[in-house]
N, C-alpha and C positions, 0 to 999 in steps of 0.2 A: 498523574497516571502512574500506576505501579510498573515496575520493570517487566513483570510478566505481561501486563497489558500492552506495554510498549513492544515487546518481542512478538506478541500475538498480532498486533497491528501491522508490524513489518511483514510477518509471514502472510497475513491475509491480503496485503497489498501486492504481493509478488505476482508476476505474470504467470509463472510456472510453479505448480505445487512441488514442494520438496518431498523426495521419496525417503522415508525413514524406516529402517529395518528393525524388527523386533525378533531376536532369536529365541525367546523363551515362550513359545506358544503353548506350552503345557501348563502355564501359570494363569489362573483365571483372572488375576488382576491385570495382566497384560492384555488378554483378550477383551476385557471390559473397557480398558482405556482405548484400545484400537477400535473397538466398536463405536465409542464416543467420538474419536477423531474422525472416523469414517463418516459418521452421521453429520458432523459439523463441517466436513469437506474443507478442512484447513490445510492438511498435508495429505500425502499419499502413503498410507502405511503399508508395510510389507511384512509378512509373517514367514518364519522358518519352521517347518515341521511337517508332520503327516497330515495331508488334506482331510482324510476321512475322520481322524481323531479330532482335528480342529472343528470341523463341521458338526460333529456329534456334541462336543462341549458347548459350542455356540447355541445349538438348538436346545440343549438341556437348560441353558441359562438365559434364553430369550435374547441373545445377542445378535445384532445384525452385522454380518461381515460381507454382505453382498458387494462384489466388485473388488474386494481386498485381494491383492496378489499374494499367493502362497508358493514358496519354493520348498521342495522336499530334497534334502541332501542325498537321500537314498534313491531318488528317482529324478535326477537332473540331467537333461539332455546334453548340456554343454559342459559336463564335468571334466572331460579331457582337456578342454581349453582352460578351465579354471585351474586344473592341476599344473598345467604349463606356466600360467601366470604366477601361481603360488610359488613354484620352485624358483622362478626368476626374482620374485619379490623378497624371498628369504635371504638373499645375498650370502648364502653359505651352501655347502654341500647338503642337499636334501634329496632323498630318493623318491621315486614316484610312489612307492608303497607308503612311505612316511607322509607324503603330501596327502594321499587319499585318506589315510587314517585321521589326519588333522581335520580335513574337510568334512569328515563324517560328524564332527562336533559342531553344534549350531553356532557358537560364537565365531569360530574360524570361518565357517561358511558365510555367515552374515557379514563379517569383516571383508571377505573377498568380494561380496557384492558391491561394497563401497569402493574397494580398491579398483574394481573393473568398471566403475561408472554406472552400475545398474541400480545403485542407491546413492543418496547424497549424504547420509549419516546413519548412525546406529545408536540405539538405546538398549542397554542390557544391565544386568546386575540384580534383578529382582530375585533370581534364584542362583546366581553365580557370584563368586567373590570378586573384589576389585581386580585382583591379579588376573583372574580368568577373563575379565572384560578388557583390561588395558593391554595385557601382553600380546594378544593377537594384533591389536592396532599398532603397537610398537614394532612388531615383527614384519607386518605386511604393508601398512599404510605409511609408516615412518613419520619423521618430523616434517613440518612444512619447510618450504624453501627459506633458507637463512636461519632456521632454527636447529638446535642441537638436542633439545630436551623437551619433555612434556611436564606440565605442572597443573595443579588443580586450584581454581579460585572459587570464591563465593561472592555473590552480590548480596550485601547486607542492606536491608531496607526497612525503614519505618517512617510512615508519612512521607514527607518531602525529602527525607534524608536517604542517601544512597551512596554506598561505599563498596570498594573492592578489597577483599582480604585474600592474600596468597603467600606462600603455598600452604594449603590446608589439607592436602590429600595425597601427594605423590612423593616428593623428595625429602627424605628423612634428615639428612645432614648436608644441605647444599653447600658447595664451595662458592667462592666469590664470583666465578664466571656464571655459575648456575643462578645465583641470586640476581645478578644483573639481567640475565635473560628472563627470569621470572618477572622482574620489574617491567620489561618491555612487553611481554605477553599480557601482563595484567593491564597495562596501559591500553592495549588493543581491545581487551575485553571491556574496559571502561568506556571506550569510544562507542562500542557496539551498544552499550547500555545508556548512551547519550550522557556520559559523564566526561567533562573536560579534565583529563588526568593531571593530577599533581601527586607525584609518587614520593612516598616516605619510606626509606629503608630503616627499619626499626631495630633498636638495641636497648640495652639497659644503660647506655651512655649517650650523652648529647655533646657532639663536637669536642670529644676528648675529655669529658668529665670523668671518665674511668678508662682504665687500660686493660689490655689483654688480647689474646688471639681472637676471641669472639668479636670484640670491638673492631679489631683490625680488618677482619673479614668483611664486616658490613661497610666500614669506611672505604675499603678498596672496591667493593662491589658498586658503591655509589659513584666513585670516580670513573669506573669503567662504563657505567650507564651514561653518565653525563658526557663522556667523550664520544660514545657511539650514537647517542640520541639527544643532541643538544636542543632539539626543538621541543622536547618534552620536559617540563619543569620537574626536577627531582632533587632530593637532598637527603643527607644522612651522614653519619649515623645520628638518629633522633630517638629519644624516648617518646612514648606514645603521647604524653601530655604536651611535649614540645611540638609534636607533629599536629596535634588536634586542637589545642586551646590557643587562640590568638595571643592572649596576654602572656602565656607561658612561652610560646614560640618566640615572641618578640624579646623576651628576657634571656632565654637560653640560647637562641640562635638568631641574634639581631642581623637584619639584612637579608635573611632567607626569604625566597619567594614561595617556599613550600611550608615552612614551619608555621603551625597554627592554622593552616588551610588545606592540609593533605586530604585526599579522598581515595587514594590507592595506597594500601598498607602492605609492605613486603616484610614478612616475618623472617627472623634469622635462621629458623629451622622449623621442621614440621610440627614438633611437639607444641611450641608456643602458638603457632598459627591455628592448629586444630583446637587447642584449649580456648583460645581467644574467641574464635567464631562461635563456639558452643556457649560460652559465657555471655557474649553479647546477644545471642539468640534467646537464651533461657532467662537471663537476668534483666537484659535490656529490652526485651520484647520485640526484637528485630526479626524479620523474616529472612531466612538464609536460602538463597536460590543457588543450587549447585549440589555437588561440585561440578563446575564447568571445566572440562579438560582443555588445556591450552597448549598450542604448539604443534598439534597434529596437522598433517596435510589435508585431512578431511575429518569432520567432527564425529567423535565417538564419546558417548557420555555414560557414566556409571550410576546406577540406582543403588539406594540402600536396600538390603534384603527385607527391611521392615517397611518398605514403601507402600503407599496407598495407590489406588487407581488414579487419583488426582495428581499425585506426584509423578506418575508415569506420563500422564497427559501433559503436564507442565514441562517436564524435561524434554519431551518430544518437540514441543514448541521452541524451547531454547536451542535445541539441536538444529532445527530448521532455520532459526535466526542466524546461527553460526554459519550454516551453509550459505545463506544469503550474503553474509558479510564476506565470506571467502570469495564468492562470485564478484562482489563489488571491488574487492581488492585486486 
């Protein structure tokens, strides 16, 4: 079973449909995906925008949006309450005028629906940049309890093989504390994808075979992770071959419970993680599911601006699965 089929099965089996908000209702791809989600009755989609414009576009394109809830930021009865919660959530001096100006923007309005419990998650990014999707979530939803940062992971899958790559989307130059937290967040994502996590902190060095500040950072992050989460197998610093190939792992890191058997790979910085997942996807023929944003108190996920209707549909299912995992936790 593919990881998407697994997430879809989890979402279909849930007693209550998860409410996923889509702020970009002026994008035909979004409306098409929402129409399909509504038809399949897997989640409860929510749209942000002008109801008349949405209805006109749906009619012109033969899309069935019957029963789909639509919120219009310019005609929202409980806006005063939302403004109040917005100001409290910002945790800094924000005027009422500033709050209202922000909430006129679809991404901020959609994020507030999640913040206020009127939606369980959000999918955006078809027409907005990653920053415009992620920043409202960081400002309003904040990190989950016990977390201090947000990171982006991909589930890499081909046949029966399934791995987690992180961080491939958010933290450009993570320090050792951030790397350790990315490792834990990625282990939780692995469990959601029914992977028994074995976490490898990657480097160009294995167990002191090279020296330098980059190596020290990965070594120290591993030690911090092992101290904080002794129940999760983890090791580092490891080169990729030592982490992945049993014979190499046994030779380069004898006695390690992770070397040669890792399935969660934490990259030392964003550049290497982003390059690696794209190479594995394009050269290795793996499917890349993500980026899945990790560490938020409620799930908000970012689409590529070149996404298809199917990409939107799939990420909505992943977001609903994250919301389920949050409930179970």
